[in-house]
N, C-alpha and C positions, 0 to 999 in steps of 0.2 A: 503493500499500500504506500503510495506517494504521500507525503506529508500534506499536500494540498487537499488530499481527501479526508483529512482529519477535522474539517469543519471551520478551518481558519480562513474565512472569506471576507475580503474587504477590498475597496478600490486602492490601486497603487498610490503611494505618497508622491507628492510633487518635490521637485528640487533636484539635487545633485544625482547624476547616474554615472556609474563607474565604467571601467573597461569591461566589456561584455565577455570576459573569460574565453579567450582564444578564437572569437569569431569575427571581430571588427577591431579596428584601431580605436583607442580611447578617445581621441580627438574628434572622430567622426560620428560618434553615437548620438543620434538626435534624442532629445529628452521627451520621448513620447512612449505611451504605454505598450504599444504593440511590440516595439523593439525590446522593451524590458522583458516582456514575456518570452521573446525569442531567446534572449540572452540566458534567462534562468529556467527556461522550459516550464513556466508556470501558466496554467489556463487563465482565460479572461476573468477578471474579477477577484483573482487570488494572487497575493503578492508577499505578504509576511510569512515566510515559510523557512523556518529553521528547524534543526533538531536540538533538543535539550535534555540534559542529564547531569549526572555528577560522578564523582569517584566512588568506586565500589571495591569491596575486599574480594579477593580471589580465593579466600580461605575454603569456601564450600564448593569450589570448582567453577567451571566456565558457564554451564548452563544456569546454575544458580544465580549468577550475575544477571543474565538476561531476564530471568523470571523476576528477580528483585526489582530491576528497573521497570518492568511492566507494572508492577504493584506501585511503584512510585509515580507512574503516569508520565515517564520519559520515554524517549526513543533514541537515545545514544547514551554512552557512558564511557568513562576512563577506568583503567586498572593498572596497577604497577606490575611489571613483568617479573619483578623480584622485590625483596625487601627494600623499601626506599631509602632506608638509612644503613643497612648492612651489607646489602649485595647478594644475600642468599635467594636462591630461587627453588620453587617446587616443581616436581614433574608435571608435565601436561599430558593428560589422557586424551589420545587422538579422538576417541569416540565422544568424550565430553566436549571437545572443541568443535566437532562436527555438529553435535546437538545444538550448540549455541548458534552456529552459522545458519542452521536450519530455521531456528527461532527468529533470528535477525531478519532473514528473508521473508518469512511468513508474516511477521508483524510490522514490516515496513520500517525497520530501523535505519537510521543514517550510519555513516561510518563510526567505528569506535576509535577511541584515541588512547592507545596504550601508552604507558609512561615509563621511561627509563629511571634507574636509580639515581637518587641525588648524589650518591658517592661516586658515581662514574664521571671521571674527568679525562676527556680526550685531549687536553693540552696541558696536563700536569707538568710541573717542573721536575718533580721527583720521578726517577725512571720507574721504581717499583709501583707507584701510584698510577703512572700513565700505562704500564703493562696491565695492571689490574683493570683499569677502564677499558682497555682494548679487548681484553678476555671477556669482560662483561657485555660489551657491545656485540662481539662476535656471537656469544651464546644468545643474546636477545634476538639477533637476526635469525638464528635457527628457530627459536621459539615462535617468532612472528610468522614463520612459514605455515603454522597451524591456523592463521587468521588472514587468509588472502583477502585483498581488497580493503584492508583496514589501515590505520595509521599508527606509526610508532614515533612518539614525541619525546624529546630529550633536551635537557639544558646543555648547550654547547660546551661549556666548561669554563675554567678560570686559569689564566695564564701564570698566576702567582709570581709576579716580578719579572717574567721574561719579556713582557711587552705584548700589546694587542696583535701586532703583526705576526710575531712568532706564534702566539696562540691560534690565530686564524690559519696559519700555515699547518700547524699540527692537526687541527680539526679537519681541515680539508684533506690532508694526507690519510687520516684515519678513515674518513668516509670513502675515499678512494679505494681503499683495501677491500671494502665490503659491499659497495654498491654496484650491482651488476645489471645488465639489461633485462634479465629475466626475474628480477626481484618482485615477488608477488604482492607487495604492499608498498606504501610511501613512508619515507622518513621525514619527520618534520623537526625543524629547528625552532626552539621556543624564543620568543622575544624576552629579553631580560631586563631587569631594573638597573643594571650597571652598578651593582653593589660590589665594592672591592675590586677585584681584577676580573670580574665576569666578562666574558666575550659574548656579544649579542645585545648590548644595551643600546645599539643604534641599528636602524635599518641598513645602514651603509656596510656595517660589519657582517651582518647576515649575507649581504650581497657578495661580499668578498669571499666568505666561506663557500658559497654556492658556485662562484666563478672558478674555484680551484678544484672542483670535482668533475671528473670526466663524464660520469652518468648523472649529470645534474637533473636529468628529467625524473629521477626518482626522489628528488628532494622538494619539499615544501616548507611552509612556515605555519606555526600556531601562534596567534596573537593573543597574548595575556593582557587583559585590560588594566589590571593592577600594575603589572610590570611596565607597560609602556607609559602609563601615567607617572609612575615613580621615576621613569627614565627621562621624563621631561616632555613627552608628547601630550599636548593638551587636548585630550578627547572630550573634555567637558565644553570648552568654548569653540573648538574648531575640529570636530570629528571629520568633516569633509576634507579639511587641509591635511590632517594626518593621513587619511587613507589615500589622498592624492600623492602625498609624499611617498608612502609605501609603494603605490603603483609605479611611480617614476623610478624609485630605487631598486625594488625588488620585483614588482609585477604582481597584480592582483590574481593572476592565474596561479600563483604559488601559494596563496593564502587558502589553506585548507581547513582550518579549525580555529575556534576561539575559546579561550578560558575566560569565563565571564566572572569577574570578581570585582568588589569594591576595594578601596585601599585606605589603610589607617593613616596614611601620609600624605603630606602636601606634594604638589607637582614638582618634579625634579629631585625628590628627596633621596633617590637611589637606595632605598631601604628594603623594599619588598616585604610588606606586611599586609596580607589580605584581610578584608573585613567583609561582613554579610552585606548583601544587596541593599543599597539605600542607606546604609549606616555609616559610610565612610565619606572620604573627601571627594570621591567621584560623584556619588549620589545616584538616586533612583532615575531622575530625568535623563542624565547622560547615558546611563546603561540602558535604559529604554530606548533611546535613539539608536544605540548600537545594535540592539536586537532587530530593530525595524529598518536599519540602513540598507538600501538597495545593494550595496556592494557586498553585503555580508549574508545575503539570502541563499539558502541551500546548504549552509555549513553546520557542522555539528558545534554546538555550544556546550562546554562543560563547566559546571560549577565547582570551584575550589574554595569555597568560603568556609569559615570556621563553624561548621554546623554538625548536629547529629542527624540521624535519618529523617526525623520529624521536621527538622529545619530545612533539609533538602527538598522534601516534598512541598513544603510551603513556597520555596523559592521557585520550584518547577511550575507550580500553580500560578505564581506571580508572573513569571515569564510568559506563560501561555496567555494570561490576561493581556499583557502588553501586545503580544502578537495579534490578538483578536480585536483590539481597539480599532475603531473606524478612523 
């Protein structure tokens, strides 16, 4: 089931229209509804169409995650491929993974956004840490083969005093080792807040990483609203401008997913502290505009807010209400 069949019907919003994802050039897209429908494959009278979900635990297996998200009212989700803080992973049961894939197809889910470990650093200065990161990444590539057509998102890494250029070089080299033409999923670089020596705190750095990879067609970007705000991109007062800059620097065709979070911090703080929707410095109005923005339709939106299950269910309902507004 396509998300447009889920009862979210409304006239298209007026205003800025983005690059139509690989069909025409950005500058030549007329701001008319029929072209918007062509770009996003949405039928007449239906425009606000995203997938929404949150992070889920893989403890009870793959199929259990899909069933849990159905109960939450969502149609995408994220999960860690291994312990996010320690790097340990559990075996994947092929039958369980196949059962999840069948559920996703049957229920009309959008792409899932698997997440690499926070301890994985593909540009570490310490050789042992770098090798450990490479081994985790290699193992995650094998694990993701059980989830064809989905996304694998990770934090690019921290150069730890080597300098951003060296960090970018190391990340690109690592990706070059593992990205092949027959990779059955897409690897996403996450936008970062620019905390410490993080790589990926600017769109330009992400572009540099992508340019250093031979099979860059297997690469995309996950935009985290908290991270870009903390990095200094003003999505509150100039979301159009931020997305235009992303388009010119990276290309909207590479924007595959969104982490939908508020922020505890002021613009440009470079701190990366998530907040519940509408309770932070970004605010509900700006996040609602992001959910409804023409450039972001058709994407999976994943909540990473500081919530329990009940809180995530409430936020999924809230986002659906934003989608349904006239």
